[in-house]
Every structure is written in C-alpha cells, then in structure tokens.
C-alpha positions in Angstrom: -20.3 -12.6 -23.2 -16.7 -13.5 -22.2 -15.7 -13.3 -18.6 -12.7 -11.4 -17.2 -11.3 -11.3 -13.7 -10.2 -7.9 -12.3 -7.6 -8.5 -9.6 -7.1 -5.6 -7.2 -3.6 -5.1 -5.7 -2.8 -2.6 -3.0 -0.2 -2.0 -0.3 -1.7 -3.5 2.9 0.3 -1.1 5.0 -2.0 1.7 3.9 -4.9 0.0 5.7 -3.2 -0.8 9.1 -4.3 2.5 10.7 -7.3 3.3 8.4 -10.2 5.0 10.1 -13.8 3.8 9.7 -14.4 6.8 7.5 -11.6 5.8 5.2 -13.1 2.2 4.9 -16.5 3.7 4.3 -15.2 5.9 1.5 -13.6 2.9 -0.1 -16.8 0.9 0.1 -18.7 3.8 -1.4 -16.1 3.9 -4.3 -16.7 0.2 -4.9 -20.5 0.7 -4.8 -20.1 3.4 -7.5 -17.8 1.1 -9.5 -20.3 -1.7 -9.5 -23.0 0.7 -10.8 -20.7 1.8 -13.5 -20.1 -1.7 -14.8 -23.8 -1.9 -15.7 -23.7 1.6 -17.2 -20.8 0.5 -19.4 -22.8 -2.5 -20.7 -21.0 -5.2 -18.6 -22.2 -7.2 -15.7 -20.7 -8.6 -12.4 -20.6 -12.4 -12.1 -18.9 -12.4 -8.7 -16.6 -10.4 -6.5 -15.2 -10.3 -3.0 -12.7 -8.5 -0.8 -10.0 -10.6 0.9 -8.7 -10.6 4.4 -5.1 -9.5 4.9 -2.3 -11.8 3.7 -1.4 -12.5 7.3 -4.5 -14.7 7.4 -3.5 -16.7 4.4 -2.6 -20.4 4.4 -0.5 -21.5 1.4 -0.4 -25.0 0.0 2.6 -25.8 -2.2 3.5 -29.1 -3.7 6.8 -30.5 -2.7 9.1 -32.5 -5.0 7.2 -35.7 -4.1 3.8 -34.3 -5.2 2.6 -33.9 -1.6 1.1 -30.6 -0.5 3.1 -28.6 2.1 1.0 -26.3 4.3 2.5 -22.9 5.3 0.8 -20.3 7.5 0.8 -16.9 5.9 1.5 -15.9 2.3 4.1 -17.8 0.3 5.9 -14.7 -1.0 6.2 -11.3 0.4 5.3 -8.4 -1.9 4.7 -4.8 -1.5 1.3 -5.0 -3.1 -1.1 -7.8 -2.1 -4.2 -9.2 -3.7 -7.0 -7.5 -1.8 -10.0 -8.5 -3.8 -11.5 -9.3 -7.2 -14.4 -9.0 -9.5 -15.4 -11.4 -12.2 -17.2 -9.5 -14.9 -18.8 -10.2 -18.3 -17.6 -7.8 -21.0 -17.8 -7.9 -24.8 -14.1 -8.2 -25.3 -10.8 -7.4 -23.7 -11.0 -3.7 -24.7 -14.4 -3.5 -23.0 -13.1 -5.2 -19.9 -10.2 -2.7 -19.8 -12.6 0.2 -20.1 -14.5 -1.1 -17.1 -11.3 -2.0 -15.1 -10.0 1.6 -15.5 -13.0 2.6 -13.2 -12.1 0.1 -10.5 -10.9 1.8 -7.3 -7.4 0.6 -6.3 -6.1 3.3 -4.0 -2.3 3.4 -4.3 -2.1 0.0 -6.1 -3.4 -1.2 -9.4 -5.6 -3.8 -11.1 -4.8 -6.7 -13.3 -7.3 -8.0 -15.9 -7.3 -11.6 -17.0 -9.7 -13.5 -19.2 -11.2 -16.5 -17.5 -11.0 -20.0 -19.0 -14.2 -21.2 -20.6 -14.0 -25.0 -20.2 -16.6 -25.4 -23.0 -14.1 -23.9 -25.4 -11.4 -26.5 -24.7 
C-alpha cells in the first residue's frame, strides 16, 4: 500500500499553560486515532510528537553551499509542526478519510504522499 505522512500543526501557545489533564486528554485522543486507523483498513508505519520549536536547530545552506546552523526555528509561524504519522492507505482518498480523524486541537493536518524510491 502507498504511504502518506500526516503532519499535525497547532499553535504552540495553546500548550504553554496546559494542565496534566489536558495533556492526558490529548494522548487519549491520539490513542483512539491510532485504533481508528486499523478500523479504517490502514496501518501506522511510524509516528512521533515533536518538542516545541524553541528546541529546534535549523541548518540552511548559504550561497557557497556550506550549512549555516541557527538555534531555534528558521521561520516564525502561528502554527508549528507538532508531530506526524506515517500511514499506509489504499490511495489519497483513503488517507484523507483517516486524516480527518486525527486530533489537531485548534490547528490542522496536512497529508502528503511519501516518495517511493523504487518507483523512481
């Protein structure tokens, strides 16, 4: 089956003062989501939550082709990438059906097909 990546974007400011109960509720929602993937006929290949963007280190290539290291995210956005799932689904429509179930709080999700190097 083809693979798709579900990227989860949310406003990090919503989590600054979150209580343990709020974190627990989000984790329970993600546990329910992962169960629904199988119920929908898909499967999880990988997934992870990410630390806040303040912990990021960005590498960008300068004009001479050398990497330049910057502490923190390269760009500031209202919504930040907070986690991802790599799933197997029959096709894009199937992946979108699954992605609609993904908890994203006040943010949203983006679905992208992954590159299959054997097809190149």
